[in-house]
C-alpha positions, -999 to 999 in steps of 0.1 A, spaced: 814 338 27 848 339 45 853 311 71 858 335 100 824 351 93 808 317 93 824 309 127 813 342 141 778 336 130 778 301 145 791 314 178 764 341 179 737 317 172 748 294 200 752 323 224 716 335 215 703 299 219 718 296 254 704 331 265 669 322 252 669 288 270 677 305 303 646 327 298 624 297 290 609 290 324 576 273 319 548 298 323 515 289 340 489 275 315 458 296 310 427 285 327 401 268 305 372 290 292 337 282 304 322 254 281 297 275 264 291 277 227 265 293 206 258 296 169 278 327 162 309 314 182 306 278 172 342 273 162 359 295 186 345 290 221 353 252 223 380 238 245 401 207 244 413 187 274 441 163 266 460 144 292 460 170 318 466 199 295 438 224 292 442 249 264 422 280 258 422 301 227 441 330 243 478 323 239 488 360 243 513 352 271 530 325 252 533 345 219 553 372 238 578 347 251 614 353 237 618 318 225 585 318 206 594 352 189 628 338 178 613 307 163 587 328 144 615 350 132 635 321 119 604 307 102 599 340 84 635 337 71 627 303 55 637 316 20 671 324 33 677 292 52 711 277 55 723 247 76 731 270 105 698 285 107 681 251 104 702 237 131 693 266 153 657 262 146 660 225 154 674 232 188 649 258 196 620 235 187 633 210 212 635 237 239 599 249 234 571 237 259 540 224 242 519 255 247 547 276 233 549 254 201 511 258 198 516 296 200 541 294 171 518 273 150 488 297 157 510 328 149 516 317 113 495 338 88 493 308 64 480 275 77 502 256 51 533 270 67 521 259 101 514 224 87 549 222 71 565 232 104 543 206 122 556 179 98 592 191 99 593 191 137 576 156 139 606 142 119 632 155 143 654 129 161 644 124 197 615 147 196 577 138 197 548 162 196 527 165 228 490 156 223 480 193 227 500 201 196 480 178 175 447 193 187 461 228 179 471 219 145 437 204 138 420 235 151 442 257 129 433 235 98 396 238 107 397 274 97 408 265 62 398 240 35 429 219 39 411 187 49 438 165 35 462 178 62 436 173 88 432 137 77 469 131 79 472 146 113 444 123 126 462 93 110 494 103 128 477 104 161 463 69 155 497 56 145 513 71 177 484 58 197 474 92 209 439 93 223 415 108 199 388 130 212 355 138 194 366 174 189 395 162 166 369 147 141 347 179 145 377 199 132 380 176 102 343 180 95 347 217 95 376 215 70 355 194 47 327 219 50 350 249 41 360 229 11 324 225 0 323 187 4 295 182 28 292 144 19 327 138 31 319 157 62 290 133 70 314 102 63 335 115 93 309 97 115 320 64 99 356 73 105 347 79 141 329 46 144 359 27 131 381 46 155 357 35 183 351 72 193 315 82 201 302 115 188 294 140 215 271 170 215 298 193 200 304 170 171 266 167 164 263 205 166 291 210 140 274 184 117 241 202 119 257 235 113 278 221 83 245 208 67 228 242 72 256 260 56 255 235 26 218 242 23 209 206 32 183 213 58 168 178 52 201 162 64 204 186 93 169 173 105 181 136 101 211 144 123 187 158 149 167 126 148 199 105 151 209 125 182 175 116 198 180 79 189 216 76 204 205 96 235 224 128 229 201 157 240 202 187 217 208 221 233 202 257 223 230 257 197 214 228 179 181 246 177 197 278 167 214 261 137 182 246 126 163 279 130 190 295 108 185 268 83 147 273 82 152 311 79 177 307 49 152 284 32 125 310 36 105 287 59 98 311 86 69 294 101 90 262 107 117 284 122 91 299 146 79 264 154 115 252 161 120 284 182 91 273 204 108 240 211 138 255 227 134 254 264 157 284 272 162 304 240 191 327 241 196 361 224 210 344 194 177 325 189 159 358 187 185 375 168 183 349 139 146 355 136 150 393 139 176 391 112 152 374 88 124 398 95 149 427 89 155 412 54 117 413 48 112 447 65 86 433 89 87 458 117 57 446 136 71 410 138 105 424 150 88 443 178 67 414 188 99 393 191 115 419 212 86 420 235 87 381 238 124 384 247 116 405 278 83 388 287 89 350 281 127 347 282 135 375 305 161 387 281 164 424 277 174 439 243 208 454 247 233 474 227 242 444 205 205 438 197 200 474 185 233 475 166 224 443 148 189 457 139 203 490 126 229 473 105 206 446 91 180 471 82 205 494 66 221 466 47 188 457 29 180 494 22 155 502 49 171 534 63 140 551 77 131 520 97 166 518 110 164 555 122 133 545 142 153 520 161 181 545 165 156 568 184 143 538 205 178 528 214 187 564 225 154 566 245 164 534 263 198 548 272 220 531 246 245 551 226 244 550 190 279 557 176 292 568 143 294 533 130 257 528 132 251 562 118 275 555 89 256 523 81 223 542 78 240 570 57 255 543 33 220 529 29 205 562 19 235 569 -4 231 535 -21 195 544 -29 204 578 -41 187 597 -14 217 620 -7 197 648 9 186 625 37 222 613 41 234 650 44 206 655 70 218 627 90 253 640 89 242 673 104 221 654 130 252 635 140 271 667 145 243 683 166 244 652 189 282 655 194 288 624 173 315 636 150 313 619 116 347 603 105 362 602 71 343 570 62 310 587 66 320 618 46 334 597 18 301 577 16 283 611 11 308 621 -15 303 589 -33 266 593 -31 267 628 -45 288 617 -74 266 587 -82 236 611 -86 257 635 -107 262 663 -81 299 664 -85 301 701 -76 285 695 -42 309 666 -37 339 689 -44 325 715 -18 320 688 8 356 676 3 368 711 8 346 715 39 360 683 54 393 702 63 374 729 81 353 703 100 385 687 113 384 656 91 412 651 68 402 635 35 421 604 26 429 586 -6 395 569 -7 378 603 -4 398 617 -34 394 585 -54 356 587 -50 355 623 -62 378 614 -92 355 585 -100 326 609 -101 344 633 -123 354 606 -147 319 592 -149 306 626 -157 331 630 -186 356 653 -167 387 632 -168 409 660 -176 398 677 -145 403 645 -125 438 644 -140 445 679 -127 434 669 -92 457 639 -94 485 661 -103 479 682 -73 480 652 -49 513 660 -34 503 696 -26 471 684 -11 489 658 11 474 626 -2 489 596 -20 471 580 -49 468 543 -50 464 518 -78 426 522 -77 429 559 -82 450 554 -113 427 528 -126 397 550 -121 414 577 -142 425 553 -169 390 540 -173 376 575 -174 400 584 -204 392 551 -222 354 556 -219 359 592 -233 380 577 -262 411 595 -251 433 564 -254 466 583 -256 459 599 -222 448 565 -209 481 549 -219 500 579 -203 481 572 -171 492 535 -172 528 545 -178 526 569 -148 510 542 -128 539 519 -135 565 545 -126 548 550 -92 552 512 -85 517 501 -92 507 473 -115 475 474 -136 457 439 -136 455 418 -168 418 428 -170 425 465 -170 453 460 -195 431 441 -217 403 467 -218 427 494 -229 443 471 -254 409 461 -268 400 498 -271 432 505 -290 426 476 -314 389 487 -320 403 520 -331 427 503 -356 458 508 -334 471 474 -327 507 487 -329 500 510 -299 483 481 -281 515 460 -286 537 488 -273 515 492 -242 516 454 -235 553 452 -240 558 482 -215 537 464 -189 556 432 -195 590 449 -193 580 465 -159 570 432 -143 532 436 -146 511 404 -149 505 400 -186 485 369 -196 474 349 -226 443 370 -231 463 402 -235 484 386 -262 454 372 -279 437 405 -280 467 421 -296 469 393 -321 432 396 -329 438 434 -334 465 427 -360 443 400 -376 414 425 -381 438 446 -401 449 414 -419 484 421 -407 495 384 -404 532 391 -402 527 412 -370 502 386 -356 528 357 -360 554 381 -345 533 385 -314 527 348 -313 565 342 -313 567 367 -284 544 346 -264 567 316 -265 597 339 -257 578 351 -225 568 316 -216 531 323 -222 514 294 -239 489 303 -266 455 288 -262 428 276 -287 414 312 -290 447 326 -299 452 301 -328 415 304 -338 420 342 -345 449 335 -369 432 306 -385 402 328 -392 423 354 -409 443 328 -429 409 313 -441 396 348 -450 426 354 -471 423 320 -488 456 306 -475 440 273 -466 473 253 -466 488 275 -439 455 273 -420 457 235 -421 493 237 -409 483 259 -379 453 236 -370 477 207 -370 500 226 -348 473 234 -324 461 199 -321 497 187 -317 500 209 -286 469 191 -272 449 222 -272 411 217 -271 392 233 -301 364 256 -288 329 258 -305 342 291 -321 372 271 -336 348 246 -353 326 275 -366 356 294 -380 371 263 -396 338 252 -411 329 287 -425 363 294 -441 369 259 -456 333 258 -470 337 293 -485 367 280 -505 350 247 -514 377 226 -495 352 201 -482 375 171 -485 403 187 -464 376 200 -439 361 166 -433 396 153 -426 403 180 -402 369 175 -385 376 139 -378 409 148 -360 393 176 -341 364 155 -330 387 128 -316 401 155 -292 367 170 -281 332 162 -292 310 187 -310 276 174 -317 266 200 -343 298 200 -363 284 182 -393 252 202 -389 271 233 -393 288 220 -424 255 211 -440 239 244 -432 270 263 -445 270 244 -478 233 250 -482 238 286 -476 266 286 -503 244 266 -528 266 234 -527 237 210 -521 254 179 -535 282 180 -510 257 187 -482 236 157 -493 268 134 -490 271 143 -454 235 135 -445 245 100 -433 268 115 -406 241 138 -394 213 113 -392 233 90 -369 219 106 -338 184 117 -352 182 146 -329 161 179 -333 192 196 -345 196 170 -372 161 175 -382 166 213 -387 197 206 -409 174 182 -430 147 207 -433 172 233 -446 184 209 -472 148 200 -482 139 237 -485 170 245 -506 163 217 -530 128 230 -534 141 265 -542 165 250 -568 134 232 -584 145 196 -575 116 182 -554 127 147 -561 159 153 -540 137 168 -513 116 137 -513 146 115 -510 159 136 -480 125 133 -463 125 94 -469 160 91 -453 146 110 -423 117 86 -420 140 56 -422 159 70 -391 125 73 -373 128 111 -376 96 127 -387 99 158 -410 80 189 -406 44 184 -421 42 219 -436 75 216 -454 66 182 -467 33 195 -481 53 220 -501 74 191 -514 42 171 -522 28 201 -542 61 205 -561 62 168 -569 27 169 -584 36 199 -604 66 180 -618 44 149 -627 56 128 -597 22 122 -581 31 87 -570 60 100 -549 38 127 -536 12 101 -523 40 79 -509 53 109 -489 19 115 -474 13 79 -466 44 80 -444 27 106 -423 -4 85 -421 17 56 -408 31 78 -381 -5 90 -372 3 127 -382 -26 130 -406 -59 111 -412 -64 87 -441 -94 108 -451 -72 139 -457 -47 116 -476 -75 106 -500 -84 143 -507 -48 149 -514 -47 120 -538 -78 133 -556 -62 167 -558 -30 151 -572 -49 131 -599 -68 163 -609 -36 184 -610 -18 157 -630 -46 157 -656 -41 194 -661 -5 189 -669 5 192 -706 11 159 -724 
């Protein structure tokens, strides 16, 4: 950039800075909200009072301040930062009042950006965050799972000797909860004790709610007991949290008992129980609770109560019951708008009762409650789901006459219905008419059509849809790409699958290792190893690392073709890249090497593979495969490796070897295998050994037959009396043998 342009930019920045500073008169701070907090607004209705500053949640006046807007604009330009912009931001940060900086932090869409700005400003020379900024940062982090950042902010407050309030630790507890770490959340109490900060009611309520969300109702009850011990009286929020916990655990009677303990239950207390009863469709109990609201607590069911009832019943598929509460609400003078009606209509459409849904639409129109595009789209989708696509098309055409313009979702629902009914070509014609119909297809529209063609086996048309999708600026997901690639490979068209993947890759679509592996597997199925290795090289060129599944596909094909040396080379390459063999890898290697009687190389490879990842059944698989191929001598050599653990799987492998020796007419070897099992304290199957005994007797080995049965007697598996009968049978059978 020319030097005069840089100077002009610098002068303009300084001029803007002076102008904004003149406008930066300190606005009055918003008054604190009332200190109320219930279960549903647990995280948002709290307030923090820090060294004279009272901060509410509404920073609407601050966010409209010119200085705040300019700082937010500069933060959005972070990718284009230069020393001038950074210097300008540095000066603006110093000019901001604490509430204004809080507004900047809260205005960031990503909490990580807010945290980076917080750290960056904290390192500025001659600048120090006001305590209210620390509290704001902790509150922002409490809405995320970034508990490490919250811990660091608290440590900074301790280092700078800023007074720590219990709410600060509550925010850290919430961050732990969002990260799914309830144990760490409980450890916050120990951190507070070290910091000599006593937990207040808000902290205890947060702890109870965190335990309820983690489905640890037992810990929530222990926290309640601890509150009573330290003299902190629970309030309605505490009991509401526990009521919700009992309802989530299905312990409705305990929830009712807890409800009776609340001195002044609020509407949330009743709404939690009503919500549970809605899930169970227990209308009588719901009406009893509503009567108790009015008689005992002097709380009148209002619009919120009925809306909640209608939505909950509709959510769980009880549409007719929801309609009864709609009528009751209207009788009491409450208005039921199209949102509630849409919820009920959606419920009927989900259940396939489209006629009732259409009846409700007509009822809405008669009452002057005009259905919107969401309602009509639900009905269209419901009609399509039950196969009434023609009716759905008529309804879409009628929407224009009824003064409701169909949107992209409406058309996509109809296209999905056409595709599901095998009319993908008609759906494609509708898509081509989208410009004339004044609607714009989105990525989901194209995906619906692509899957429709794919299911009908029209893979060429499906590929054309993907190409059109890419031309329009939409990117298919790796899962969608893989489904189409897999279908092409199943039809024996891996070359077309490769072209499709390359087209997606060249146009910036997200192509991953699974897509490449699917194409490689397609070439391997046709035993086209040259093309498979070519795709493998393309993976490295595109900086996509093959995984163990990729190598396994090629290794399997190499083994199938008998190229064991190259398979060994590829396995070594895979292990050299620190890739962990999968169970499928073990199975493939064992099967192919045993087929070609390369047991020595197989055992060497298995030792190396097992050093990377254990596979308890590796040698069992080798023995079973060798038995299947009739190579019993090699299988017998591996018996020592199998009998190290003496597990049930090892017993099954030994039984297979015993049965194969019997089929071969070698009962003595079966007898030896059974003895080795006994020596490892592994008792063979009695029925199999009885067959061994009979075969031994037939071969004139009655002594060994008797010894085998005596082993079972020693283990208490058969009685001595039965053994004597077997011995007499053996003697009699031996006497019948020819001399």
